[in-house]
C-alpha positions as CSV (number, residue, x, y, z in Angstrom):
1,X,-223.4,12.7,64.3
2,X,-222.4,16.1,63.0
3,X,-224.6,19.4,63.3
4,X,-224.1,21.9,60.7
5,X,-225.8,25.5,60.8
6,X,-226.5,27.3,57.6
7,X,-227.8,30.6,56.2
8,X,-229.5,31.7,53.2
9,X,-227.1,32.3,50.4
10,X,-227.5,34.4,47.2
11,X,-226.1,32.6,44.4
12,X,-224.6,34.9,41.3
13,X,-227.6,35.5,38.6
14,X,-230.5,34.3,41.2
15,X,-233.7,35.5,40.8
16,X,-234.3,38.5,43.0
17,X,-237.8,40.0,44.6
18,X,-238.9,43.4,45.6
19,X,-241.7,44.8,47.5
20,X,-243.2,47.9,45.1
21,X,-243.4,50.1,47.8
22,X,-240.3,51.1,49.5
23,X,-241.6,51.4,52.8
24,X,-242.3,47.5,53.1
25,X,-238.5,46.8,53.2
26,X,-239.2,47.8,56.8
27,X,-241.5,45.7,57.7
28,X,-239.0,42.8,56.4
29,X,-235.9,44.0,58.8
30,X,-238.3,44.2,61.7
31,X,-239.8,40.3,61.4
32,X,-238.4,39.3,64.8
33,X,-239.9,35.7,65.2
34,X,-243.4,36.8,66.4
35,X,-246.3,35.4,64.7
36,X,-248.1,37.5,62.3
37,X,-251.9,37.5,63.3
38,X,-253.5,40.3,61.5
39,X,-251.5,39.5,57.9
40,X,-251.5,42.6,55.1
41,X,-249.5,40.7,52.1
42,X,-247.4,43.2,50.6
43,X,-247.3,43.5,46.7
44,X,-244.1,42.0,45.6
45,X,-242.2,42.2,42.3
46,X,-239.9,39.6,40.6
47,X,-236.6,40.7,39.1
48,X,-236.4,38.1,36.3
49,X,-234.7,39.9,33.6
50,X,-231.3,38.2,32.5
51,X,-231.6,36.5,36.0
52,X,-231.6,32.5,37.0
53,X,-235.2,30.9,38.0
54,X,-235.2,30.5,41.5
55,X,-237.6,28.3,43.8
56,X,-236.5,31.0,46.5
57,X,-236.5,33.9,44.8
58,X,-233.7,36.3,46.9
59,X,-235.0,39.3,49.3
60,X,-232.8,38.4,52.3
61,X,-231.3,35.8,54.6
62,X,-233.9,37.2,56.9
63,X,-236.8,36.6,54.7
64,X,-236.9,33.9,52.8
65,X,-239.3,33.8,49.6
66,X,-240.5,30.4,48.2
67,X,-242.5,29.9,44.9
68,X,-245.2,26.8,45.0
69,X,-242.7,23.9,44.6
70,X,-240.6,25.1,47.4
71,X,-243.7,25.4,49.4
72,X,-245.3,22.3,48.0
73,X,-242.0,20.1,49.0
74,X,-241.3,21.6,52.5
75,X,-244.9,23.5,53.8
76,X,-244.8,20.2,56.8
77,X,-241.1,20.8,58.0
78,X,-241.6,24.7,57.8
79,X,-244.9,25.5,59.4
80,X,-243.5,23.5,62.3
81,X,-240.9,26.2,62.7
82,X,-242.6,29.0,61.6
83,X,-245.3,30.5,59.2
84,X,-246.0,30.5,55.7
85,X,-247.8,34.0,54.6
86,X,-248.5,34.4,51.1
87,X,-247.9,37.9,49.1
88,X,-249.3,39.6,46.5
89,X,-248.1,40.4,42.7
90,X,-246.5,37.4,42.5
91,X,-247.5,33.4,43.7
92,X,-244.9,33.6,46.1
93,X,-244.8,33.1,50.0
94,X,-242.9,34.9,52.8
95,X,-241.4,32.3,55.5
96,X,-241.6,33.9,58.9
97,X,-239.5,31.8,61.0
98,X,-241.2,31.7,64.6
99,X,-238.9,29.7,66.3
100,X,-236.1,32.0,68.1
101,X,-233.0,30.2,70.0
102,X,-230.4,32.2,71.7
103,X,-228.3,29.7,70.6
104,X,-225.4,31.7,69.8
105,X,-222.4,31.7,72.3
106,X,-221.4,34.9,72.4
107,X,-218.0,34.6,74.0
108,X,-216.9,32.2,71.5
109,X,-218.3,34.0,68.8
110,X,-216.7,36.7,66.7
111,X,-219.2,39.8,66.7
112,X,-219.0,43.3,65.6
113,X,-221.7,45.5,67.7
114,X,-223.1,48.7,67.6
115,X,-222.3,51.5,69.8
116,X,-225.6,50.7,71.9
117,X,-224.7,47.0,72.2
118,X,-227.1,45.4,69.6
119,X,-225.5,43.0,67.1
120,X,-224.5,44.3,63.9
121,X,-222.7,41.1,62.6
122,X,-221.6,37.9,63.6
123,X,-218.0,37.3,61.8
124,X,-217.6,33.7,63.5
125,X,-220.5,31.9,64.7
126,X,-220.2,29.7,67.8
127,X,-223.8,28.1,68.7
128,X,-224.6,26.0,71.7
129,X,-225.7,22.8,70.5
130,X,-227.7,21.8,73.1
131,X,-229.7,25.2,72.7
132,X,-230.9,24.2,69.3
133,X,-231.4,20.3,69.7
134,X,-233.0,19.1,66.9
135,X,-234.6,22.3,65.7
136,X,-234.2,22.4,61.8
137,X,-234.6,26.1,61.4
138,X,-234.5,29.1,64.0
139,X,-233.6,32.8,64.0
140,X,-231.9,34.2,67.0
141,X,-233.6,37.0,69.1
142,X,-232.2,40.2,67.5
143,X,-233.6,42.3,64.4
144,X,-233.1,41.1,61.4
145,X,-231.6,37.9,62.5
146,X,-230.6,35.7,59.5
147,X,-233.1,32.7,59.3
148,X,-231.0,29.5,60.2
149,X,-231.5,26.0,58.9
150,X,-229.4,22.7,60.0
151,X,-228.0,20.1,57.6
152,X,-231.0,18.2,57.7
153,X,-233.2,21.1,56.3
154,X,-230.2,21.6,53.8
155,X,-230.9,17.9,52.7
156,X,-234.9,18.4,52.4
157,X,-234.0,21.1,49.9
158,X,-231.7,19.0,47.8
159,X,-234.0,15.6,47.9
160,X,-236.9,17.8,46.8
161,X,-235.2,19.1,43.8
162,X,-235.7,22.6,44.4
163,X,-233.9,24.7,42.1
164,X,-231.8,28.1,42.6
165,X,-230.9,28.0,46.4
166,X,-227.8,27.8,48.2
167,X,-226.7,27.7,51.6
168,X,-223.4,29.0,53.5
169,X,-222.3,26.8,56.4
170,X,-221.9,29.5,59.4
171,X,-221.0,26.3,62.0
172,X,-220.1,22.8,62.3
173,X,-220.4,21.0,65.7
174,X,-217.0,20.8,67.3
175,X,-215.9,23.8,65.1
176,X,-213.8,26.5,67.7
């Protein structure tokens, strides 16, 4: 059975969503897989002008935002791998992935690093399949990690008929 790992991908013309307070961007970049206990929801604003409706308005690959149809369709699997946190200002939820897997094979991946050794960008992903196991959603242990999903999660999204969401495949089992 082939294992495919993907990241959320923005679609041209897709709705975007932003925090109304620019200081809240740091909160989203700092999501690191920890469970959020004392949730203080940021106020969000959808940018819908001349944009196509999305059940996943775009904020970034590290912080999936979902509208009610996506929450209704995917809540059982999402809460297995993280938290759904309601936002203010719009009827949307943040998915905070709390499943953190150190699944990247750093020796075989192509990685750009900051001077301090932190990962700047992963140009070519190679994962350790045994570390991912049966997980459908995970983050890696690094600041602003993308939320990674497997092909089975992508299929759940497609089967549910959710709109305005795309996934970029980054690795398939056996790929070198």
